[in-house]
VMD Tcl script that draws the C-alpha trace (Angstrom):
set ca {
  {113.75 100.84 76.89}
  {112.39 98.69 80.04}
  {110.04 95.92 80.35}
  {107.31 96.98 82.58}
  {105.02 94.33 82.05}
  {105.20 90.68 81.04}
  {101.70 90.34 79.06}
  {101.81 87.96 76.28}
  {105.07 86.50 77.42}
  {105.57 82.83 77.68}
  {107.82 80.61 78.72}
  {107.83 77.12 79.51}
  {109.77 75.17 82.27}
  {109.04 71.07 81.93}
  {110.03 70.18 85.27}
  {109.68 73.14 87.45}
  {106.98 71.35 88.97}
  {108.44 67.95 89.27}
  {111.11 68.68 91.93}
  {111.98 63.94 91.88}
  {113.18 64.95 87.97}
  {115.05 68.38 88.73}
  {116.90 66.00 91.54}
  {117.73 62.82 89.23}
  {119.11 65.73 86.84}
  {121.17 66.94 89.67}
  {122.60 64.31 90.61}
  {123.24 62.74 87.01}
  {125.43 65.84 85.96}
  {127.21 65.82 89.53}
  {127.85 61.67 88.72}
  {129.41 62.42 85.53}
  {131.18 65.41 86.30}
  {132.91 63.56 89.33}
  {133.42 60.49 86.95}
  {135.57 63.07 84.24}
  {137.28 64.18 87.54}
  {138.41 60.68 88.30}
  {138.84 59.62 84.75}
  {141.15 63.13 84.94}
  {143.21 62.05 87.52}
  {143.77 58.44 86.90}
  {144.80 59.31 83.28}
  {147.43 61.75 84.65}
  {148.48 59.52 87.57}
  {149.06 56.66 85.16}
  {150.86 59.15 82.55}
  {153.67 60.60 84.88}
  {154.00 56.87 86.47}
  {155.53 56.09 82.90}
  {159.65 55.25 83.97}
  {161.74 57.44 82.02}
  {163.96 54.29 80.50}
  {160.96 52.75 79.34}
  {160.33 56.36 77.33}
  {162.67 55.57 74.51}
  {160.88 52.24 73.84}
  {157.64 54.32 72.92}
  {159.18 56.99 70.64}
}
mol new
graphics top color blue
foreach p $ca { graphics top sphere $p radius 0.5 }
foreach p [lrange $ca 0 end-1] q [lrange $ca 1 end] { graphics top cylinder $p $q radius 0.2 }
display resetview
């Protein structure tokens, strides 16, 4: 069975004709991704920077 016609099919693309909103959403996604990456790097550097002699104090 294959689709040969789109008659009766419908879809809603709310922002398809508004490029400013698409650009805003794209920048928002990029900013959140960049924040997550930077937060992960900072956390890992902090975690591995802990001196071994202070490790026993935390246990």
